[in-house]
C-alpha positions as CSV (number, residue, x, y, z in Angstrom):
1,X,122.0,129.3,214.1
2,X,123.6,126.1,212.7
3,X,125.5,123.8,214.9
4,X,128.6,123.9,212.7
5,X,128.7,127.7,212.9
6,X,128.4,127.5,216.7
7,X,131.2,125.1,217.2
8,X,133.5,127.0,214.9
9,X,133.1,130.3,216.6
10,X,132.2,129.6,220.2
11,X,133.2,127.0,222.8
12,X,130.8,124.1,222.8
13,X,130.6,123.4,226.6
14,X,126.9,124.3,227.3
15,X,123.6,124.0,225.7
16,X,122.1,126.7,223.5
17,X,118.6,127.2,224.8
18,X,115.7,128.4,222.5
19,X,114.3,131.7,223.5
20,X,111.7,134.1,222.2
21,X,112.4,137.8,222.0
22,X,109.6,140.3,221.2
23,X,109.8,143.7,219.7
24,X,106.3,145.2,219.7
25,X,104.1,142.9,217.7
26,X,107.1,140.9,216.3
27,X,108.4,137.8,218.1
28,X,111.7,136.3,217.0
29,X,112.9,132.8,218.0
30,X,116.6,132.8,218.9
31,X,119.0,130.5,220.7
32,X,120.5,132.0,223.9
33,X,124.1,131.1,224.5
34,X,125.3,129.3,227.6
35,X,126.9,131.3,230.4
36,X,130.5,130.3,229.5
37,X,130.0,131.6,226.0
38,X,128.7,134.9,227.3
39,X,131.7,135.2,229.7
40,X,134.1,134.4,226.9
41,X,132.6,137.1,224.7
42,X,132.8,139.6,227.6
43,X,136.5,138.9,228.0
44,X,137.1,139.2,224.3
45,X,135.3,142.5,224.2
46,X,137.3,143.8,227.2
47,X,140.6,142.7,225.6
48,X,139.6,144.5,222.3
49,X,138.8,147.7,224.3
50,X,142.2,147.5,226.1
51,X,143.9,147.3,222.7
52,X,142.0,150.3,221.3
53,X,142.1,152.4,224.4
54,X,145.0,154.6,223.3
55,X,143.3,155.5,220.1
56,X,139.9,156.2,221.8
57,X,141.2,158.5,224.5
58,X,143.6,160.5,222.2
59,X,142.1,163.9,221.7
60,X,141.9,165.7,218.3
61,X,141.5,164.7,214.8
62,X,144.3,164.4,212.3
63,X,143.3,165.7,208.9
64,X,145.5,164.9,206.0
65,X,145.2,167.5,203.3
66,X,146.3,167.3,199.7
67,X,146.6,169.9,197.1
68,X,143.3,170.7,195.4
69,X,141.2,169.5,198.3
70,X,139.4,172.3,200.2
71,X,139.1,172.6,204.0
72,X,136.0,174.3,205.4
73,X,135.5,175.8,208.8
74,X,133.1,178.3,210.4
75,X,133.8,182.0,210.2
76,X,134.3,183.3,213.8
77,X,133.1,186.8,213.2
78,X,130.2,186.0,210.8
79,X,127.7,183.4,212.0
80,X,126.2,181.3,209.2
81,X,129.2,181.9,206.9
82,X,132.0,179.4,206.1
83,X,135.7,179.8,205.2
84,X,137.1,177.7,202.4
85,X,140.8,177.2,202.5
86,X,141.9,175.9,199.1
87,X,145.7,175.6,198.6
88,X,146.3,178.5,200.9
89,X,143.6,180.8,199.4
90,X,140.8,181.6,201.9
91,X,137.3,182.4,200.6
92,X,134.2,183.3,202.6
93,X,130.9,182.0,201.5
94,X,127.9,179.8,202.2
95,X,126.6,176.4,201.3
96,X,123.5,176.7,199.1
97,X,121.9,173.5,197.8
98,X,125.0,171.5,198.9
99,X,127.4,173.8,196.9
100,X,129.8,176.4,198.3
101,X,128.9,179.8,196.9
102,X,131.6,182.4,197.5
103,X,130.7,185.9,198.7
104,X,130.9,188.4,195.9
105,X,132.1,191.9,196.6
106,X,129.2,194.3,196.4
107,X,130.2,196.9,193.7
108,X,126.8,198.6,193.9
109,X,127.3,199.5,197.6
110,X,130.7,201.1,196.8
111,X,129.2,203.1,193.9
112,X,126.3,204.3,196.0
113,X,128.7,205.4,198.8
114,X,130.9,207.3,196.3
115,X,128.0,209.2,194.7
116,X,126.3,210.4,197.9
């Protein structure tokens, strides 16, 4: 890390100490920050967490839906099938090869039932 970058982003009150970090057969030379820089980063992280706390603990997901954009959800009574809600019209189907394939009414079953 360059000295100019260190002084611009971190307090320059302690010495940055060279350190080796190994990951398996790879060893990386880094500079470990002084304790005051570590503590400043901890305080900054905790402050950021306090600012975002309300958004993190709020349950649910808000989905904004526009006309022409489908909404998919699982079919409760038919495992493995999905329901596509497109502009108020619901269609049951499956995803095959990344595409939604709507269930087709089986006319042959109706014909067979009528003839027997």
